C-alpha positions as CSV (number, residue, x, y, z in Angstrom):
1,M,-21.4,-39.3,-4.3
2,A,-21.6,-42.4,-6.5
3,N,-22.3,-40.3,-9.6
4,A,-19.4,-38.0,-8.8
5,E,-17.0,-40.9,-8.2
6,R,-18.0,-42.4,-11.6
7,F,-17.4,-39.0,-13.3
8,W,-14.0,-38.5,-11.8
9,N,-13.0,-42.1,-12.4
10,K,-14.0,-41.8,-16.1
11,I,-11.9,-38.6,-16.7
12,A,-9.0,-39.4,-14.4
13,R,-6.5,-40.6,-17.1
14,K,-7.2,-37.5,-19.3
15,Y,-7.1,-35.3,-16.2
16,S,-3.6,-36.6,-15.3
17,R,-2.3,-35.7,-18.8
18,D,-3.7,-32.2,-18.8
19,A,-1.3,-29.3,-18.3
20,I,-1.7,-26.9,-15.5
21,K,-3.5,-23.9,-16.9
22,D,-1.8,-21.2,-14.9
23,M,1.7,-22.5,-13.9
24,A,2.8,-19.2,-12.4
25,S,-0.2,-19.1,-10.0
26,Y,0.3,-22.8,-9.1
27,E,4.0,-22.4,-8.4
28,Y,3.4,-19.3,-6.3
29,T,0.8,-20.9,-4.1
30,L,2.8,-24.1,-3.9
31,G,5.7,-22.0,-2.5
32,R,3.5,-20.2,-0.1
33,T,2.1,-23.5,1.2
34,R,5.6,-25.0,1.5
35,S,6.6,-22.0,3.6
36,Y,4.1,-23.0,6.3
37,L,5.1,-26.7,6.5
38,K,7.5,-28.0,9.3
39,P,9.5,-31.2,9.3
40,T,7.5,-32.5,12.2
41,D,4.1,-31.9,10.6
42,R,1.4,-34.6,9.8
43,V,-0.4,-33.4,6.7
44,L,-3.7,-34.4,5.1
45,E,-4.6,-33.4,1.6
46,L,-8.2,-33.8,0.7
47,G,-9.2,-34.1,-3.0
48,A,-5.6,-34.7,-3.9
49,G,-6.5,-36.0,-7.4
50,T,-3.5,-37.8,-8.9
51,S,-1.3,-36.6,-6.0
52,S,1.0,-34.3,-8.1
53,T,1.0,-31.6,-5.4
54,A,1.4,-34.2,-2.7
55,M,4.5,-35.6,-4.3
56,L,6.1,-32.1,-4.3
57,L,5.3,-31.3,-0.7
58,A,5.5,-34.6,1.1
59,G,9.3,-34.5,1.4
60,D,9.0,-31.4,3.6
61,V,7.0,-33.0,6.4
62,A,7.1,-36.1,8.7
63,A,4.0,-37.7,7.2
64,Y,1.7,-36.7,4.3
65,T,-1.6,-38.4,3.5
66,A,-3.0,-37.7,0.0
67,S,-6.7,-38.7,-0.3
68,D,-9.3,-38.7,-3.0
69,F,-12.7,-40.4,-3.3
70,S,-12.0,-41.3,-6.9
71,S,-10.3,-44.7,-6.9
72,E,-8.9,-44.2,-10.4
73,M,-7.3,-40.9,-9.3
74,V,-5.7,-42.6,-6.4
75,A,-4.5,-45.5,-8.6
76,I,-2.7,-43.0,-10.9
77,G,-1.1,-41.4,-7.8
78,Q,0.0,-44.7,-6.5
79,E,1.5,-45.5,-10.0
80,K,3.5,-42.3,-9.8
81,L,4.7,-43.1,-6.3
82,M,5.9,-46.5,-7.4
83,K,8.0,-44.9,-10.1
84,T,9.2,-42.0,-7.9
85,P,9.1,-43.0,-4.2
86,V,8.6,-40.2,-1.7
87,A,9.3,-40.9,1.9
88,G,6.3,-40.4,4.2
89,L,3.7,-40.2,1.5
90,D,0.6,-42.3,1.7
91,I,-2.0,-42.2,-1.1
92,Q,-5.4,-43.6,-0.3
93,V,-9.1,-43.5,-1.2
94,G,-11.1,-41.4,1.1
95,G,-12.9,-38.2,1.9
96,V,-13.1,-36.0,5.0
97,D,-15.3,-38.6,6.8
98,S,-12.5,-41.2,6.5
99,F,-10.2,-39.2,8.8
100,A,-12.7,-38.1,11.5
101,M,-10.8,-39.9,14.2
102,D,-7.3,-38.7,13.1
103,K,-5.3,-35.6,14.0
104,F,-3.2,-33.5,11.7
105,N,-1.1,-30.3,11.9
106,V,-2.1,-29.2,8.5
107,V,-5.1,-30.0,6.2
108,I,-4.9,-28.9,2.6
109,G,-7.7,-28.7,0.1
110,L,-7.0,-27.3,-3.4
111,N,-9.7,-26.7,-6.1
112,L,-12.1,-28.9,-4.0
113,F,-14.6,-27.0,-1.9
114,H,-16.8,-25.6,-4.8
115,L,-17.6,-29.3,-5.5
116,V,-18.5,-30.6,-2.0
117,E,-22.1,-31.1,-1.0
118,N,-22.0,-29.1,2.3
119,P,-18.8,-27.0,2.6
120,E,-19.8,-25.6,6.0
121,R,-19.9,-29.1,7.4
122,V,-16.6,-30.0,5.8
123,F,-14.9,-26.9,7.2
124,A,-16.2,-27.8,10.7
125,Q,-14.9,-31.3,10.3
126,I,-11.5,-30.1,9.2
127,H,-11.4,-27.8,12.3
128,E,-12.1,-30.9,14.5
129,M,-9.3,-33.0,13.0
130,L,-6.6,-30.3,13.4
131,E,-4.3,-30.1,16.3
132,A,-4.3,-26.9,18.4
133,D,-3.0,-24.0,16.2
134,G,-3.2,-26.3,13.2
135,L,-3.4,-24.8,9.7
136,F,-6.1,-25.2,7.0
137,I,-4.7,-24.3,3.6
138,S,-7.2,-24.0,0.7
139,K,-7.6,-22.7,-2.8
140,T,-11.2,-22.3,-4.2
141,V,-12.5,-20.8,-7.4
142,C,-15.0,-18.0,-6.6
143,L,-17.1,-17.6,-9.7
144,A,-19.6,-15.2,-8.1
145,D,-16.7,-12.7,-7.7
146,E,-15.7,-12.6,-11.4
147,S,-15.2,-8.9,-12.1
148,S,-17.4,-8.8,-15.2
149,F,-21.2,-9.1,-14.9
150,L,-21.4,-10.7,-18.3
151,K,-18.7,-13.3,-17.3
152,R,-20.6,-14.1,-14.1
153,M,-23.7,-14.7,-16.0
154,M,-21.9,-16.8,-18.6
155,F,-20.3,-19.0,-15.9
156,R,-23.7,-19.5,-14.2
157,V,-25.4,-20.4,-17.5
158,I,-22.6,-22.9,-18.5
159,I,-22.6,-24.5,-15.0
160,G,-26.4,-24.8,-15.1
161,V,-26.3,-26.5,-18.5
162,V,-23.5,-28.9,-17.8
163,T,-24.8,-30.0,-14.4
164,T,-28.4,-30.4,-15.8
165,L,-27.0,-32.6,-18.6
166,R,-24.8,-34.4,-16.1
167,F,-21.6,-33.6,-17.9
168,V,-20.1,-32.8,-14.5
169,P,-21.4,-33.9,-11.1
170,R,-23.5,-31.7,-8.8
171,P,-23.0,-29.5,-6.9
172,I,-20.8,-26.6,-8.3
173,H,-21.0,-23.7,-5.8
174,C,-20.5,-20.2,-7.1
175,F,-18.8,-18.7,-4.1
176,Q,-18.2,-15.1,-3.3
177,I,-14.9,-14.5,-1.7
178,S,-16.5,-12.8,1.3
179,S,-19.0,-15.7,1.9
180,L,-16.3,-18.3,1.5
181,Q,-14.1,-16.6,4.0
182,E,-17.0,-16.1,6.4
183,M,-17.7,-19.9,6.2
184,I,-14.1,-20.7,7.1
185,E,-14.1,-18.2,10.0
186,T,-17.5,-19.4,11.3
187,A,-16.0,-22.9,11.5
188,G,-13.4,-21.6,14.0
189,F,-10.5,-20.3,12.0
190,E,-8.5,-17.1,11.8
191,I,-7.4,-16.2,8.3
192,I,-3.8,-15.3,8.3
193,E,-3.1,-15.1,4.5
194,S,-5.3,-14.8,1.4
195,G,-5.0,-13.8,-2.2
196,N,-6.3,-14.5,-5.7
197,Y,-4.1,-16.7,-7.8
198,P,-5.2,-16.4,-10.6
199,I,-7.1,-13.2,-10.5
200,S,-9.7,-14.1,-13.1
201,P,-11.7,-16.0,-12.5
202,P,-10.6,-15.5,-8.9
203,S,-9.2,-18.6,-7.2
204,R,-9.0,-17.7,-3.5
205,Y,-5.9,-19.0,-1.7
206,I,-6.5,-19.0,2.1
207,V,-4.3,-20.0,5.0
208,A,-6.3,-20.2,8.2
209,R,-5.3,-21.1,11.7
210,K,-7.5,-23.1,14.1
211,I,-8.5,-21.0,17.1
């Protein structure tokens, strides 16, 4: 975790300036996520980065906590919030363990779970922190489901090289869509919406209800 925090702290300023690579996919999934939010909801976003998405969604709910374990990412988000206040938005350093005693109506995790040490454990923790019938909304790149065999092999080789050389922190999970969805269902969720946005490499958008 310490190595990962140092990595993300180091690149945070550059990350905050980078343009979204697929704006159409981002805007579509942002709209789908917004359609599930209610004015009375308490929302937690894990791995919120610089809180760009949080600032767009927080106005639709009663309370929105945007969290990230990178203190520099959080600092950038707080700077944005000072310039453009959003009622009900709280940006703080933390991971899933930081909120174990709290309850939320919605938990969001975007482009996060291929980077966590134990995704099955995290999904179970999210299930516990949700209220009855609460929603878990996620988007996760699934490199093992890339349609081309050559592309899959290329991704695996690149990931192996950059993690071995410590250009990026371990782990990077190469999920299959089927195995990712099975993990979420095993944690106690019913998947009510899913799709790939973008299609290649597939980034699986999943809305799941606690059962």
